[in-house]
C-alpha angles and dihedrals in degrees: 000000000000121000089245091057092045090054090044092055090049096049099037091092093044119091114268126221117294116269108230124336112264124219118302087225093062091048088051092050094049094050093039092055093046092048093049097042095047095035092235117184115250119204124208103241094213089062092064109100136193097022111199126183112235134174115344112327098343127118125200116215140171122236120176090347093305128111121238136173118236123202127184120231120211113245088244122128092215093055093043090053093050091049091050090049093052092047090052088058099043115021096087095047111110109198131144089227096055122080110237121247106223107181146273137295133180140216108224120209134055096345100037085201118190114222127205113214119208142166115285128245117175144221135021138332124277093267092055095043093052090045091055103034108022095108091055092060123092123193092269089059094047095046090049093050091047090049094052092044090054090046091055088047102183144091115284115040126189132177118222119181089345093309123114112241129192125219106206104183104098103180093062089070099049092099092050091051095071092069094047105043093116098052093038093061091061088069095047124103106264091226088069089063093048105035126072113231092005113176118213112235141174090286092057089058088054091054092052092046087053091056091049092048088055091048091053089051095050104031089227137110111249112269090357093166096050132080116245100240143124094284092055092046090050091049092050090050088051091054105272111156137167117275123255112261115241112258095025112144109257093234091050095052091042090056099053091042089058090046096056097045111136090227104075092203091065094054120100118245119251095260090053089053092050092046093049093050092044090053090050089047093053099039103039096095111027143024127233095224114132091007093169091057094044108033096119089049088049093056091047092051090047091055094042091052093044093240086135130019123249114225113200109240092232088064090067103079136179095018118195134177113271108171144313116271139186092268097042131277123001114214133196119215142159114259105217093206091067103015087232133119119262131178124221133195119217126226115188108229099217139109089252093070111107113248093232091055091049091049091048089052091054090042094054092046088053093051092051092048090048090055098037089127096053121097092198092065122069109252124245109215094190147272129304132179131216104236094208101047102022090231113155114229127206105212113210141181112270115231108218092200095057123223121330094252095058092037091059089045092055101034110026098108090055095053121100122205086259091057091048094048090048092054092048092047092050090053091047088049091053091046088052091059091051094046092047086060091046091245120143120209094204095187107056112160140128094275089058094055118074132187121228119177087349091303125119120236132180120237143176113052096174094118099030121116143188111258113261090015112137099218120076121192130227123310139063119216103337110201108002094211090067098043119103116250097242090055090053092050094045119021087197093059105119115258107228137167089275087064090060089047090056091053089048091054090055089050091052091055091047090052090051095050107029090228134108112249116269091000091165094060112103098205139031089239091059089052092050093050092054095046093049092049088059095258117149134177114277113253116255116253113262094019108154108260097233091050094050093047089051097055092043089057090049095053096045114147090237116067093211090058093060119096121246117247094258089059090048091056090049088058091050088050090057087052087055100261125123093024093102088057088054092049090050090048090051091047088054094051099048094051122111103275097226107143116204118178116197124187131204110227109237134182088246091070116086111243091222120046112235116217110229141141109259120224130189106261 
């Protein structure tokens, strides 16, 4: 197969160049209607200052003392429609790994060029960055970059202030692609070079991520010393891959080797890639043995090795009591870095602190770090320390809607059945992330679900555990109304994923009714007796049949009769939830796989690279 034919196969499914430019009036109407309907911000082009050409066709500019990136759109109806379609999918997604779309501008005059305005990330591409800074990176840095890259899991990756960012608008890069076809194909799933009408899929993304993970470990472009020709393409199809770099951690090299397997069925899925990198990131520098005796040291090591960020205590202003938690008081404060509210949990750093509480504090921190990429889990921003009392603080995302119980109390009459189903789906989606990692929550109830920007998030992992793990953290039954019957009857009955499913079923009913379960019972013993006898709350009139049937299956008396979480999500998909996630995933996988890594220069980076042999530390 000639290189030309290989490239033709790859790009056959990509969008070709636009035919002929349609009328400028139609372009203006399309964008005008979209801007008006979605209330998109428009920037006066003349107010942008200090325009500087950056990578490809991008221009950096300053507006009101803030940097932005400007990209011109062709006055072509087909391209404008595609851009609007992509913005419809992505513009409302708030994620730390996705570059923010800010609005539009326009160059008036002969060209009447439309401009897309987006968040700014600085400096050169991945190849340039690694050429200039590779010797400054230790394995912690490399693993952290790879983790963020996999978390972003899409086509154009940037690094802004040492955080990976994703650019989601594919059409803007079509003009740049023509100059990089040769290097681009080295990141492409080899099946696309060898299979007629091959469609890129999630597994193709994993292959490309594998190549990039190797590149981060080596500092080199793939096959940098070889000509990109038919022979190289044929060799790649036959299984040729880059060699493992000496000194690479075994689990790291094993991961990217699995990612670039020709057989897509043998590649891990993206969540497994993220999970493996996160485990490497967390365990690379210290062990968890004797945690109770060394919890303080563990925290210090985590901070020193930048596994978790340190937030100066003086950045947490206007503290006020929020609620009482398992580790002590939970406070609310304003984080001056962002100007937004955060909450923090206090852990008294004294010998009087019980070991199980200390373990649970560290355990909860680890769970949050493990799921830092997941929007269904409340984010942990870092650790702080009260300089006067030496109390450690776990600084968390503040949920502006409060916990689910109070949210339902205040907003239930406004909620449609669509709203209720959406909340239940979001909780199930979060539980899916936990169960895929064999993590059991163990205390799932409406006080441990919070609402932020009308989205449900799971909190409080102090008594969660990894399935089959011998140690169990603090707590007994939690809220009895959410505890499965067999655990009430026998405290030694093993807690499994089906136990979480039971609690979720009760939550579904609570969302449907607006009431706490068994609210008329005076004592916990009364609730326990009813639950063990097989009694459940009565379905609310007009509950959609499919919703009612699902939570009845979830709270079945027999654990083996309850659905697993993947089956629960399938039922929500039938109700119309989770489909958008699939559309977005598919949009990610069919984008032009041109990876561009940009890095924000910081004072922490040495100005002159120092040549040295890197060891695993």
